[in-house]
C-alpha positions as CSV (number, residue, x, y, z in Angstrom):
1,X,-77.5,108.4,-0.9
2,X,-77.3,107.0,-3.7
3,X,-75.9,109.7,-6.3
4,X,-73.5,110.3,-3.0
5,X,-72.5,106.6,-3.8
6,X,-72.4,107.0,-7.0
7,X,-69.9,109.9,-6.8
8,X,-67.6,108.0,-4.4
9,X,-67.8,104.5,-6.4
10,X,-66.3,107.1,-9.6
11,X,-63.5,108.8,-7.2
12,X,-62.5,105.1,-6.4
13,X,-62.5,103.8,-10.0
14,X,-60.5,106.5,-10.8
15,X,-58.0,105.8,-8.2
16,X,-57.7,102.0,-8.5
17,X,-57.5,103.4,-12.4
18,X,-54.2,105.2,-11.6
19,X,-52.2,103.4,-8.5
20,X,-53.8,99.5,-9.1
21,X,-53.1,98.9,-12.5
22,X,-52.2,95.3,-12.1
23,X,-53.6,91.9,-10.7
24,X,-51.6,88.4,-10.6
25,X,-52.3,85.1,-9.3
26,X,-49.4,82.7,-8.5
27,X,-49.8,79.1,-10.2
28,X,-46.3,77.9,-9.6
29,X,-44.1,78.5,-7.0
30,X,-40.8,77.0,-6.4
31,X,-39.5,79.3,-3.6
32,X,-38.7,76.8,-1.0
33,X,-36.9,74.1,-2.7
34,X,-33.7,75.9,-3.3
35,X,-33.6,75.2,-7.1
36,X,-35.9,78.0,-8.8
37,X,-36.8,78.6,-12.2
38,X,-34.0,79.2,-14.8
39,X,-35.9,78.8,-18.4
40,X,-39.0,79.3,-19.9
41,X,-39.8,77.9,-23.2
42,X,-43.1,79.2,-24.8
43,X,-44.4,77.6,-27.8
44,X,-47.1,78.9,-30.1
45,X,-48.8,75.5,-31.7
46,X,-50.5,75.7,-35.3
47,X,-54.2,75.0,-33.8
48,X,-55.4,77.5,-31.0
49,X,-54.8,80.1,-28.9
50,X,-52.6,79.3,-26.1
51,X,-49.2,78.6,-26.4
52,X,-47.4,75.9,-24.8
53,X,-45.3,76.7,-22.0
54,X,-42.2,74.7,-20.3
55,X,-40.1,76.0,-17.3
56,X,-37.0,74.6,-16.2
57,X,-35.9,73.9,-13.0
58,X,-32.1,75.0,-11.6
59,X,-29.8,72.5,-9.5
60,X,-29.3,72.2,-6.1
61,X,-26.0,71.5,-5.2
62,X,-24.0,69.8,-3.6
63,X,-26.4,66.7,-3.9
64,X,-29.5,67.3,-5.7
65,X,-32.6,65.6,-6.6
66,X,-31.9,63.2,-9.8
67,X,-35.5,63.2,-10.2
68,X,-36.2,67.2,-10.0
69,X,-33.1,68.6,-10.1
70,X,-32.6,70.4,-13.8
71,X,-35.8,69.1,-15.5
72,X,-38.9,70.5,-17.3
73,X,-42.1,70.8,-16.6
74,X,-45.2,71.8,-18.7
75,X,-48.7,73.8,-17.7
76,X,-51.6,72.3,-18.0
77,X,-53.5,74.9,-19.4
78,X,-56.9,73.5,-18.2
79,X,-55.9,74.2,-14.0
80,X,-52.8,75.6,-13.9
81,X,-51.0,72.1,-12.6
82,X,-47.7,71.2,-14.3
83,X,-46.4,67.8,-15.2
84,X,-43.3,66.3,-16.4
85,X,-43.8,66.1,-20.4
86,X,-42.3,63.7,-22.9
87,X,-41.9,60.9,-20.0
88,X,-38.6,62.2,-18.7
89,X,-37.1,63.0,-22.0
90,X,-36.3,66.4,-20.9
91,X,-35.0,65.2,-17.4
92,X,-31.2,66.2,-16.8
93,X,-28.4,63.9,-17.2
94,X,-26.9,62.4,-14.0
95,X,-23.5,61.2,-13.9
96,X,-20.9,60.1,-11.4
97,X,-17.9,62.7,-11.6
98,X,-13.8,61.7,-10.7
99,X,-12.3,64.4,-12.2
100,X,-10.0,66.0,-9.7
101,X,-10.1,69.0,-12.0
102,X,-13.9,69.7,-11.1
103,X,-15.3,67.5,-8.9
104,X,-12.8,66.8,-5.5
105,X,-14.2,64.9,-4.0
106,X,-15.6,62.7,-6.4
107,X,-19.8,63.1,-6.5
108,X,-22.9,62.3,-8.6
109,X,-23.4,65.7,-10.3
110,X,-26.3,67.2,-12.7
111,X,-25.9,68.0,-16.5
112,X,-29.0,70.3,-17.3
113,X,-31.1,70.2,-21.2
114,X,-29.2,73.1,-22.1
115,X,-31.4,73.5,-25.4
116,X,-34.9,72.1,-25.9
117,X,-37.2,72.7,-28.8
118,X,-40.4,70.8,-28.5
119,X,-42.2,71.0,-32.1
120,X,-44.9,73.6,-32.8
121,X,-47.6,70.3,-34.2
122,X,-46.8,67.5,-32.5
123,X,-46.5,67.0,-29.1
124,X,-44.6,64.0,-29.2
125,X,-41.4,65.3,-31.1
126,X,-38.8,67.6,-29.4
127,X,-35.0,68.0,-29.4
128,X,-32.7,68.5,-27.2
129,X,-28.9,69.5,-26.5
130,X,-27.9,68.3,-23.0
131,X,-24.1,67.7,-21.6
132,X,-23.4,63.9,-22.7
133,X,-20.7,62.8,-19.8
134,X,-19.3,64.0,-16.7
135,X,-15.7,64.9,-15.8
136,X,-12.4,66.2,-17.6
137,X,-13.6,64.8,-21.1
138,X,-17.1,66.6,-20.9
139,X,-19.3,66.9,-23.8
140,X,-22.7,67.5,-25.5
141,X,-25.0,65.7,-27.7
142,X,-27.7,66.8,-29.8
143,X,-31.1,63.9,-29.2
144,X,-34.3,63.8,-30.9
145,X,-37.9,61.6,-29.9
146,X,-40.4,61.1,-32.1
147,X,-42.8,59.1,-30.3
148,X,-43.2,61.2,-26.7
149,X,-39.5,60.1,-25.0
150,X,-40.4,56.8,-25.1
151,X,-37.8,55.8,-27.3
152,X,-34.7,58.5,-28.2
153,X,-32.4,58.9,-30.7
154,X,-28.6,60.1,-30.3
155,X,-27.5,61.8,-33.5
156,X,-23.7,61.3,-33.2
157,X,-22.9,63.9,-36.0
158,X,-23.7,66.8,-33.3
159,X,-22.0,64.8,-30.2
160,X,-18.2,65.7,-28.9
161,X,-16.8,63.4,-26.0
162,X,-14.2,66.4,-24.9
163,X,-15.3,69.9,-26.1
164,X,-17.8,71.1,-23.8
165,X,-21.3,72.5,-25.3
166,X,-20.9,73.1,-28.4
167,X,-24.2,73.4,-30.1
168,X,-25.7,77.0,-30.9
169,X,-28.9,76.6,-32.4
170,X,-31.9,74.7,-32.6
171,X,-35.4,75.0,-34.4
172,X,-38.1,73.3,-36.3
173,X,-40.3,74.6,-38.6
174,X,-44.1,76.0,-37.7
175,X,-45.8,74.8,-40.3
176,X,-43.9,71.5,-41.3
177,X,-42.1,69.9,-38.5
178,X,-40.2,67.9,-40.7
179,X,-37.7,70.5,-41.2
180,X,-35.6,71.5,-38.7
181,X,-32.2,73.1,-38.0
182,X,-29.5,72.6,-36.4
183,X,-26.2,74.3,-35.7
184,X,-23.0,72.5,-34.9
185,X,-19.1,73.1,-35.8
186,X,-17.3,71.0,-38.0
187,X,-14.8,69.9,-34.6
188,X,-11.5,70.8,-35.0
189,X,-12.0,73.7,-37.3
190,X,-13.2,77.3,-36.7
191,X,-16.5,76.6,-39.3
192,X,-20.0,76.3,-37.9
193,X,-22.5,74.7,-40.3
194,X,-26.2,75.1,-39.7
195,X,-27.8,71.4,-40.4
196,X,-31.0,70.7,-41.8
197,X,-33.5,67.7,-41.9
198,X,-36.4,67.1,-44.3
199,X,-37.2,64.0,-42.5
200,X,-38.0,64.9,-38.4
201,X,-34.1,64.3,-38.0
202,X,-33.8,61.2,-39.4
203,X,-31.3,62.4,-41.8
204,X,-29.0,65.8,-41.8
205,X,-27.3,67.7,-44.5
206,X,-25.3,71.0,-43.9
207,X,-26.7,73.8,-45.8
208,X,-24.1,76.7,-44.7
209,X,-21.0,77.0,-43.2
210,X,-19.5,80.1,-41.3
211,X,-17.0,80.7,-39.1
212,X,-19.2,84.1,-38.2
213,X,-22.3,82.0,-36.9
214,X,-22.5,82.4,-32.9
215,X,-25.9,81.7,-31.0
216,X,-29.5,80.8,-31.6
217,X,-31.1,79.7,-34.7
218,X,-34.5,81.5,-35.5
219,X,-37.2,80.5,-38.2
220,X,-39.5,83.7,-39.1
221,X,-43.2,81.3,-38.9
222,X,-44.7,84.7,-41.1
223,X,-41.6,84.2,-43.7
224,X,-40.3,80.4,-43.0
225,X,-37.5,81.1,-45.8
226,X,-36.0,83.4,-43.7
227,X,-33.9,82.0,-41.0
228,X,-32.1,83.7,-38.5
229,X,-28.6,83.4,-37.3
230,X,-26.6,84.9,-34.1
231,X,-23.3,86.1,-35.2
232,X,-20.2,88.1,-34.0
233,X,-22.0,91.2,-32.8
234,X,-24.7,91.0,-35.6
235,X,-27.5,89.1,-36.9
236,X,-27.0,87.5,-39.4
237,X,-30.3,86.2,-42.5
238,X,-30.6,83.4,-44.7
239,X,-33.9,84.3,-47.1
240,X,-33.4,80.8,-49.0
241,X,-33.9,77.9,-46.3
242,X,-30.8,78.5,-44.9
243,X,-28.7,77.8,-47.8
244,X,-26.4,80.9,-47.5
245,X,-26.6,83.9,-44.9
246,X,-25.7,87.3,-45.2
247,X,-25.6,90.2,-42.6
248,X,-28.3,92.7,-41.4
249,X,-27.1,94.3,-38.9
250,X,-28.8,94.3,-35.1
251,X,-27.1,92.5,-32.6
252,X,-26.2,89.0,-31.7
253,X,-29.8,88.1,-30.2
254,X,-30.3,86.5,-26.5
255,X,-34.3,86.2,-27.9
256,X,-36.6,87.0,-30.8
257,X,-40.1,87.7,-31.1
258,X,-42.2,87.7,-33.6
259,X,-46.0,89.6,-34.0
260,X,-48.2,87.2,-36.1
261,X,-50.8,90.3,-37.4
262,X,-47.8,91.7,-39.3
263,X,-44.0,91.5,-40.4
264,X,-42.6,92.8,-36.9
265,X,-39.6,91.3,-35.2
266,X,-38.6,92.0,-31.7
267,X,-34.4,91.2,-30.9
268,X,-33.4,91.5,-27.3
269,X,-29.4,91.7,-27.1
270,X,-27.1,92.9,-24.1
271,X,-27.8,96.4,-24.7
272,X,-31.5,96.6,-25.2
273,X,-34.6,96.0,-27.6
274,X,-34.2,96.1,-31.4
275,X,-37.2,96.1,-34.0
276,X,-37.7,94.7,-37.4
277,X,-40.8,96.2,-39.4
278,X,-40.1,94.2,-42.6
279,X,-39.3,90.5,-41.4
280,X,-35.8,91.1,-40.3
281,X,-34.1,92.9,-43.0
282,X,-32.9,95.6,-41.3
283,X,-33.4,96.8,-37.3
284,X,-33.7,99.7,-35.3
285,X,-32.7,100.2,-31.4
286,X,-35.5,101.3,-29.7
287,X,-34.9,101.5,-26.4
288,X,-30.9,100.9,-24.4
289,X,-31.2,98.8,-21.4
290,X,-28.3,96.5,-20.3
291,X,-30.9,95.0,-17.5
292,X,-33.0,93.0,-19.9
293,X,-33.3,89.3,-19.9
294,X,-36.8,88.4,-21.9
295,X,-39.0,89.9,-24.3
296,X,-42.6,88.6,-25.7
297,X,-45.0,90.7,-28.3
298,X,-48.6,90.6,-28.3
299,X,-49.6,88.1,-31.4
300,X,-52.2,91.0,-32.9
301,X,-50.1,93.7,-31.9
302,X,-46.7,95.1,-32.7
303,X,-47.1,97.9,-30.7
304,X,-47.8,96.0,-27.1
305,X,-44.7,94.6,-26.2
306,X,-43.5,93.3,-22.7
307,X,-40.0,92.9,-21.2
308,X,-38.4,91.9,-18.0
309,X,-35.4,92.4,-15.5
310,X,-34.0,92.0,-11.7
311,X,-36.7,94.8,-10.9
312,X,-40.4,93.3,-12.3
313,X,-42.4,93.5,-15.7
314,X,-42.3,96.4,-18.0
315,X,-44.7,97.1,-20.8
316,X,-44.7,99.3,-24.0
317,X,-47.9,100.1,-25.9
318,X,-46.3,102.3,-28.8
319,X,-43.9,99.4,-30.0
320,X,-41.1,100.5,-28.1
321,X,-40.8,104.1,-27.6
322,X,-42.1,104.4,-24.3
323,X,-41.9,101.9,-21.2
324,X,-43.5,101.7,-17.9
325,X,-43.1,99.4,-15.1
326,X,-46.2,96.7,-15.6
327,X,-46.0,94.7,-12.1
328,X,-43.2,94.4,-9.5
329,X,-45.4,92.8,-6.7
330,X,-43.7,89.0,-7.1
331,X,-42.2,87.7,-4.3
332,X,-39.9,86.5,-3.0
333,X,-38.3,87.7,-6.4
334,X,-38.8,90.2,-9.0
335,X,-36.9,88.8,-11.5
336,X,-38.6,88.2,-14.5
337,X,-36.9,85.8,-16.7
338,X,-39.8,84.3,-18.8
339,X,-42.9,86.3,-20.6
340,X,-46.1,84.7,-22.5
341,X,-48.4,86.1,-24.0
342,X,-51.8,84.0,-25.8
343,X,-54.1,85.2,-28.6
344,X,-57.0,86.6,-27.2
345,X,-55.9,86.9,-23.9
346,X,-56.4,90.5,-23.6
347,X,-54.3,91.9,-21.0
348,X,-53.1,89.1,-19.3
349,X,-49.5,87.6,-19.8
350,X,-47.9,84.8,-18.2
351,X,-44.9,85.7,-16.5
352,X,-41.8,83.5,-15.2
353,X,-39.4,84.9,-12.0
354,X,-36.5,83.2,-10.7
355,X,-38.8,81.5,-8.3
356,X,-42.4,81.0,-9.7
357,X,-44.8,81.7,-12.2
358,X,-47.4,84.4,-12.0
359,X,-50.6,84.8,-14.3
360,X,-51.0,88.4,-14.7
361,X,-53.0,91.3,-15.8
362,X,-53.9,94.5,-16.0
363,X,-57.1,96.0,-13.8
364,X,-59.7,98.0,-16.3
365,X,-57.2,97.3,-19.4
366,X,-59.8,96.3,-22.3
367,X,-62.8,96.7,-19.8
368,X,-65.1,99.9,-20.1
369,X,-67.5,101.2,-17.3
370,X,-69.9,102.4,-19.7
371,X,-72.2,103.8,-17.2
372,X,-72.3,106.1,-13.9
373,X,-75.2,104.8,-12.5
374,X,-74.9,101.3,-10.0
375,X,-77.0,99.0,-10.6
376,X,-79.5,97.1,-7.8
377,X,-78.5,93.7,-9.2
378,X,-75.8,91.2,-11.0
379,X,-76.6,90.7,-14.9
380,X,-75.0,89.5,-17.4
381,X,-76.4,90.3,-21.0
382,X,-76.1,88.5,-24.0
383,X,-73.3,88.9,-25.7
384,X,-73.4,91.5,-29.0
385,X,-73.7,90.7,-32.0
386,X,-74.4,87.5,-32.3
387,X,-73.7,85.8,-34.3
388,X,-70.7,87.7,-34.5
389,X,-67.2,87.8,-36.8
390,X,-64.8,87.7,-35.5
391,X,-65.3,90.0,-32.4
392,X,-68.1,90.5,-29.7
393,X,-68.9,92.9,-26.9
394,X,-70.2,91.2,-23.4
395,X,-71.6,93.1,-21.1
396,X,-72.1,92.6,-17.4
397,X,-73.3,94.4,-14.1
398,X,-72.1,94.5,-10.4
399,X,-74.3,95.6,-7.7
400,X,-73.2,98.0,-4.8
401,X,-72.8,95.3,-1.9
402,X,-72.3,95.1,2.0
403,X,-68.5,95.7,2.4
404,X,-67.6,96.5,-1.5
405,X,-66.6,99.6,-3.1
406,X,-67.7,102.8,-1.8
407,X,-68.4,101.4,1.7
408,X,-65.7,98.9,1.9
409,X,-63.3,100.6,-0.2
410,X,-62.8,96.9,-2.0
411,X,-64.1,95.1,-4.8
412,X,-65.2,91.8,-5.9
413,X,-63.3,89.0,-7.3
414,X,-64.9,88.7,-11.0
415,X,-63.9,86.7,-13.8
416,X,-65.4,86.2,-17.4
417,X,-64.5,83.2,-18.9
418,X,-64.9,81.8,-22.5
419,X,-65.6,77.9,-23.5
420,X,-65.7,76.1,-26.7
421,X,-68.6,73.7,-27.2
422,X,-66.9,70.9,-25.4
423,X,-67.1,73.1,-22.3
424,X,-63.3,73.5,-22.4
425,X,-61.9,77.0,-21.1
426,X,-60.3,78.7,-24.0
427,X,-59.2,81.9,-22.6
428,X,-60.0,84.2,-19.4
429,X,-61.1,87.8,-20.1
430,X,-61.2,88.7,-17.0
431,X,-59.9,87.8,-13.4
432,X,-59.7,90.4,-11.4
433,X,-61.5,93.0,-8.3
434,X,-64.2,95.0,-9.9
435,X,-65.8,98.0,-8.4
436,X,-69.5,97.9,-8.5
437,X,-70.6,99.3,-11.9
438,X,-71.9,98.0,-15.4
439,X,-68.7,96.6,-17.6
440,X,-68.1,95.8,-21.5
441,X,-65.3,93.2,-22.6
442,X,-64.5,92.6,-26.2
443,X,-63.8,88.9,-27.0
444,X,-61.9,88.8,-30.2
445,X,-62.1,85.3,-31.8
446,X,-59.5,86.0,-34.9
447,X,-57.3,82.6,-33.5
448,X,-60.5,80.5,-33.3
449,X,-63.0,78.5,-35.9
450,X,-66.4,78.9,-36.3
451,X,-68.7,77.0,-33.8
452,X,-70.7,77.8,-30.9
453,X,-68.8,79.1,-27.3
454,X,-69.8,79.5,-24.1
455,X,-69.2,82.7,-21.8
456,X,-69.4,82.9,-18.0
457,X,-69.6,85.6,-15.2
458,X,-68.4,84.6,-11.9
459,X,-68.4,86.8,-8.8
460,X,-67.3,85.4,-5.9
461,X,-69.6,86.0,-2.9
462,X,-68.4,89.2,-0.6
463,X,-67.3,88.1,3.1
464,X,-69.8,90.2,4.7
465,X,-72.5,90.2,2.1
466,X,-72.4,86.8,1.5
467,X,-73.3,87.8,-2.1
468,X,-71.9,86.1,-5.7
469,X,-73.1,85.2,-8.7
470,X,-72.9,82.8,-11.7
471,X,-74.1,82.6,-15.2
472,X,-73.4,81.2,-18.4
473,X,-74.8,82.3,-22.0
474,X,-74.3,81.0,-25.8
475,X,-72.6,82.8,-28.7
476,X,-71.8,81.7,-32.0
477,X,-69.0,82.7,-34.2
478,X,-69.6,82.6,-38.0
479,X,-66.7,83.2,-40.3
């Protein structure tokens, strides 16, 4: 009988691996307010493996809500809760509009933040661009805070009272955040200027003027003297910290993402995905698709790339040559507008759709079933090697339970998590349904410092057997 169970389990494993290659958990929902999600920002901090994730809510007209419409929320990575960062610095600007051309009848309207860039080093420092007033003479302005939003300062040289949205880019240096760049035109001319600060926003000087500048400014985090700027139908690059720019082809990208393990950069344009393997000097068009809305690359492996469109989340494991639908089970909207991938997160990504945010993972990706035997008891083995640098393996076993696997056709919810010496969860290696068996998972701790860490295996009790499992073990990383 045990042999028969083993055969059935292997068959279920094979079928599940083909037809259920993903799982997900909704960690934010805005599907009842009418506002939805319109923007997702993902910021890789200078320390740690977890990115800082921000979403921006939409605006519900005609009345709206000054407290929530257009606001930014930040993800608390410890408990998947959301809060308003920077003491409301990223709130929308509400004002009374009486212009008969735009507001008839007169009413309060919401001018949401158009560009929002937090510092990758200092959570109290951020720069934003938003519409500064309402009505027929509406113009934008750039504002910054260095004390968590308790006070903010308007940059008058990047403000206007009548010409609408003019700022075309903002970025903060990921290593030295005293350095930042803002793109703004010379009013009354065709010239657009990239300005630079070296004292965290107190003073700004022009570094280049070019009539072709059009959209975004992006600092290459691995080669920080390289600054990108969108231009008319192409990308422009400065290799001397913005002093001058030259065209490098590609397209006028909507988004650029950098792999932190090599020189690979991916750009997303109106006609698909572009790729550079030499810090942006040359670009190759790797996928033609005019429906894509966002892109992300694994920080550790430039061959693993994700994109989102109105049909769901897609993934490539060969550098963009081939793509497969990774998850389209989002509900009620499949329209993906933001993707974030952490260091050492296995196959897990954070995905924002137009109404919710999800943690998404792929079943059995990064997990190996290492034996044909079905174990009789739960177990969690000591990791090996231990101490390790930087990769270690963790083996665990799940027995056959009543109503699970071959008997019930279902797995059990299994979570394998890593904690630092203070008990703070730093990554989740596995969070999905697993069939009975013995498994092995890898943890790559390249992004973490030497020290003591803990790993915890938690298996939720099955409804029929009532059996679950919880155990924690210690391991040591030595670099």
